[in-house]
C-alpha positions in Angstrom: 82.8 96.0 138.5 86.1 97.5 137.2 88.9 95.1 136.2 92.4 95.9 135.4 93.5 94.4 132.1 96.8 94.3 130.2 96.7 94.4 126.4 99.5 93.8 123.9 99.5 95.9 120.8 101.6 95.3 117.7 101.9 96.5 114.1 104.2 95.7 111.2 102.5 97.3 108.2 102.2 100.9 107.1 102.4 103.7 109.6 103.1 101.3 112.5 103.4 103.9 115.3 100.3 105.7 114.1 98.2 102.4 114.2 99.4 101.9 117.8 98.5 105.4 118.8 95.1 105.3 117.0 94.3 102.0 118.8 95.0 103.6 122.2 92.8 106.6 121.3 90.0 104.3 120.1 90.1 102.2 123.3 90.1 105.3 125.5 87.1 106.7 123.5 85.0 103.7 124.8 83.1 104.9 127.8 83.7 101.6 129.5 87.6 101.6 129.0 90.1 103.8 130.6 93.7 103.6 129.6 95.8 103.8 132.8 99.4 103.1 131.7 101.4 102.5 128.5 104.9 101.2 127.8 107.4 102.5 125.4 107.2 101.2 121.8 109.7 98.5 121.0 110.9 97.3 117.6 110.9 93.5 117.5 111.5 90.6 115.2 108.4 88.8 113.7 107.4 85.4 115.0 107.1 82.6 112.5 108.0 84.0 109.1 111.2 85.9 109.8 111.1 87.5 106.3 108.2 89.7 107.4 108.7 93.4 108.3 109.8 94.3 111.8 107.0 94.9 114.4 106.4 97.7 116.8 105.0 96.4 120.1 103.8 97.9 123.2 101.7 97.0 126.3 99.0 99.1 127.9 97.0 98.7 131.1 93.3 99.5 131.0 90.5 99.6 133.5 87.2 98.3 132.2 83.7 97.3 133.3 83.4 95.2 130.1 83.3 91.4 130.2 86.3 89.7 128.7 84.2 88.6 125.7 82.9 92.3 125.2 86.4 93.6 125.4 87.6 91.1 122.9 84.8 92.3 120.5 85.9 95.9 121.0 89.5 95.0 120.3 88.6 93.1 117.1 86.4 95.9 115.9 89.3 98.4 116.4 91.7 96.0 114.5 89.2 95.8 111.6 88.7 99.6 111.6 92.5 100.0 111.2 92.7 97.7 108.2 93.5 94.4 109.9 93.2 91.4 107.6 93.0 87.8 109.1 94.1 85.8 106.0 96.8 83.7 107.6 98.1 83.1 111.1 101.7 84.6 110.9 100.8 87.3 108.3 101.8 90.9 108.5 99.2 93.2 110.2 98.4 96.8 110.5 97.2 96.2 114.0 97.1 93.4 116.5 95.5 93.8 120.0 95.8 90.8 122.3 94.3 90.5 125.8 97.3 89.4 127.8 95.7 89.3 131.3 92.2 90.2 132.5 92.5 90.8 136.2 92.9 87.4 137.9 90.7 85.6 135.6 91.5 82.3 133.8 89.3 81.7 130.8 89.5 78.9 128.3 86.6 79.1 125.9 86.2 78.8 122.1 87.9 82.0 120.7 89.0 83.4 124.1 91.9 82.2 126.2 93.1 84.4 129.1 95.8 84.8 130.1 97.1 84.8 126.6 98.4 81.2 126.0 101.7 82.3 124.7 102.4 85.3 126.9 105.1 83.5 129.0 107.0 82.7 125.7 106.9 86.0 124.0 109.6 88.6 124.7 107.7 91.0 122.6 104.8 90.9 125.0 106.7 90.6 128.2 109.3 93.3 127.7 106.9 96.1 127.4 104.6 94.6 130.0 107.5 94.5 132.5 107.9 98.2 132.0 104.4 98.9 133.4 103.6 95.8 135.5 106.8 93.9 136.3 105.2 92.6 139.7 101.9 91.5 138.1 101.5 87.7 138.8 100.3 85.4 136.1 97.3 83.6 137.6 98.2 80.4 135.7 101.8 79.8 136.4 102.0 82.0 139.6 105.0 83.9 138.2 105.5 87.6 138.2 106.0 89.3 134.7 109.7 90.1 135.5 110.5 86.4 136.3 108.8 85.2 133.1 110.9 87.7 131.0 114.1 86.7 132.9 113.5 83.1 131.9 113.4 83.9 128.2 
């Protein structure tokens, strides 16, 4: 069964835009993932350590028959293939791919929480998401994306 999923992409090292574009290509190359929509790329401030380089962020909508856990594995593999290092929580990164929403599912398991637990607090995720899915309703707090963004 196909599910519509929203992913947040970010990069603040190296060829930031190239990493985002490559991630979209790699996701779309998977036979079980079809990229449906993409936001513009926004430049944003880092979270945590403000001395880090600025990020480029965007959101995409994909359709997939993968399970949430399988999609997470694909995303982690793509991050790794693009030089992602996971040394510390707020470190700079070549590529970050977060599952923001997976259809209407609510998942809270070891290593996988959907919707993303911080999505309602992150302008860098909500701004690009509002561009492609302003009316999408968060299954946890029952608020549309545009309302969560307006509250920030």
